[in-house]
C-alpha positions in Angstrom: 101.2 89.6 98.3 101.1 88.9 101.5 104.0 87.2 102.4 104.3 83.8 104.8 107.5 83.8 108.0 107.9 81.0 106.4 108.3 81.9 102.8 110.2 84.5 104.1 112.3 82.1 105.4 113.7 79.9 102.5 113.4 82.8 99.5 115.8 84.1 102.1 117.5 80.3 102.3 116.8 80.2 99.1 119.4 83.7 98.0 122.3 83.0 100.7 122.1 79.6 99.5 124.2 77.3 101.7 123.8 74.7 99.8 125.3 75.6 96.7 128.1 77.4 98.8 129.3 73.9 100.2 132.1 73.4 97.9 132.6 76.9 97.7 134.0 77.1 102.0 135.4 73.9 101.3 137.6 75.0 98.8 138.6 77.7 99.6 139.3 76.8 103.3 140.6 73.1 102.8 144.6 74.5 104.4 142.8 76.0 107.7 142.5 74.5 110.2 140.5 72.5 111.9 139.0 74.5 115.1 140.0 77.8 113.4 137.6 77.1 109.9 134.7 77.2 112.4 135.6 80.2 114.0 136.2 81.5 110.2 132.6 79.7 109.1 130.7 81.8 112.2 132.6 84.8 111.8 131.7 85.2 108.3 128.8 84.3 108.6 128.5 87.3 111.3 129.8 89.7 108.4 126.6 88.3 106.4 124.1 88.6 108.5 125.3 92.2 109.9 125.5 93.0 106.1 122.2 91.9 105.7 120.7 93.9 108.7 122.2 97.1 107.5 120.6 97.3 104.2 116.9 96.4 105.9 117.3 99.1 108.0 119.4 101.6 105.2 118.3 99.8 101.8 115.4 101.6 100.9 117.1 105.4 102.3 120.1 104.2 99.2 117.4 103.7 96.6 116.0 106.8 97.2 119.1 108.5 97.8 119.8 107.1 94.4 116.7 107.7 92.5 116.5 103.2 91.6 112.9 102.8 91.8 111.2 98.8 92.8 111.7 97.4 89.1 115.3 98.0 87.9 115.9 96.5 91.7 114.6 93.6 90.8 115.5 93.8 87.4 119.0 94.3 89.1 119.1 91.8 91.1 117.5 88.8 89.2 120.4 89.5 86.2 122.5 88.8 89.1 121.3 86.5 90.3 121.0 84.3 87.3 125.0 85.0 86.4 125.7 83.5 89.1 123.0 80.8 88.6 124.4 79.7 85.4 127.6 79.5 87.1 126.5 76.9 89.5 124.7 74.9 86.8 127.6 75.2 83.9 130.7 75.0 86.1 133.3 77.7 86.0 136.6 77.4 85.8 137.4 80.2 87.5 134.6 79.4 90.4 130.9 81.1 91.3 132.5 83.5 92.3 136.4 84.7 90.8 138.2 82.7 92.3 139.1 78.6 92.0 140.0 79.3 95.9 144.1 78.7 95.5 145.5 80.9 97.1 146.3 80.0 100.4 145.2 82.8 102.7 142.0 83.0 104.7 139.5 84.8 103.7 138.5 88.1 105.3 134.4 89.1 104.3 135.4 88.5 100.2 134.8 86.0 99.0 133.1 84.0 101.7 130.4 87.0 103.6 130.3 89.2 101.0 129.0 88.2 97.9 128.7 84.3 98.6 126.7 84.3 101.5 124.9 88.4 101.3 125.3 88.4 97.9 123.5 91.1 95.3 120.2 88.5 94.7 120.1 88.5 98.5 120.9 92.5 99.3 118.1 92.5 96.7 115.4 90.7 98.9 116.0 92.1 102.0 115.5 95.5 101.0 113.0 94.5 98.8 110.9 92.7 101.8 111.4 96.2 103.8 109.9 98.3 100.4 106.7 96.1 100.4 105.9 96.0 104.2 108.4 98.4 106.0 105.6 97.3 109.1 107.2 94.3 109.3 110.4 94.5 109.2 109.9 93.0 113.3 109.4 89.6 110.9 112.2 90.1 108.9 115.3 90.8 110.4 113.6 87.3 112.3 113.4 85.8 108.9 117.0 86.6 108.2 118.3 85.1 111.4 116.6 81.4 111.3 118.2 81.5 107.9 121.2 82.8 108.8 120.8 80.3 111.4 120.3 76.9 108.6 123.0 78.4 107.3 125.5 79.2 109.5 124.4 74.4 110.3 125.0 73.3 107.1 128.5 75.6 106.5 130.3 73.6 110.3 128.9 70.5 109.0 130.5 71.9 104.8 133.2 69.2 104.3 130.6 65.6 106.5 127.9 66.5 103.8 130.7 67.8 101.0 132.4 63.8 101.4 129.4 62.2 102.3 127.6 63.3 98.5 131.2 63.1 96.8 132.2 64.7 94.7 129.6 64.4 92.1 126.8 64.7 94.4 127.5 68.1 94.9 128.4 69.0 91.2 124.6 67.5 91.1 123.3 69.2 93.9 125.7 72.8 92.2 123.5 72.2 89.4 120.4 71.6 91.3 121.1 75.1 92.7 121.3 76.5 89.8 118.2 75.3 88.6 116.1 77.2 91.2 118.4 79.8 91.5 117.2 80.3 87.7 113.9 80.5 88.7 113.9 81.9 91.0 115.9 85.4 89.1 113.6 85.3 86.2 111.0 85.2 88.1 112.6 88.3 89.9 113.2 89.6 86.0 109.2 89.4 85.0 108.8 91.2 88.8 110.6 93.6 87.5 109.6 94.4 84.3 105.7 93.7 85.0 106.6 96.9 87.6 108.0 99.4 85.2 106.0 98.5 82.4 102.8 99.0 84.5 104.6 102.7 85.3 104.4 103.5 81.8 
């Protein structure tokens, strides 16, 4: 299946989930001063982008070394994304990634860059894109850069968006994103199962 650049950007935005991450970022950065908060967001987004670019170029080799197939990657990515989606839909006391934001220290890499933005599903997605069409690696990098820029813009405006939507609005947004992510997770699982069955 030939996938367009626009479709790729949309898919990457869905798995990076900047809208769904707004409550996480607001919660974890509420004790960080305003100017420093922006720098932290830029830093975490840059780390997430670098991580995903690394997997664009090295993901296929890592899979080959480990002897993993596209089917197993699809299924594993789908399961992990499904679990994250469930935590978005059904509010968990420890938050989406097992933290409630009670730690007053400034977050570094975990959980903002990884796994909030560059999570297992995002990593699996970029590896699958390159695996299916390695000749289009330039397109995948461009799509990743565009999705990352949109993510940065949304997260820099996280406080304003959170204030505008309110607690109930954010909760509704989380559940909506969770619903969409559930559908993407099921699609990944079905593709993985279909690919596995076809090899039997």
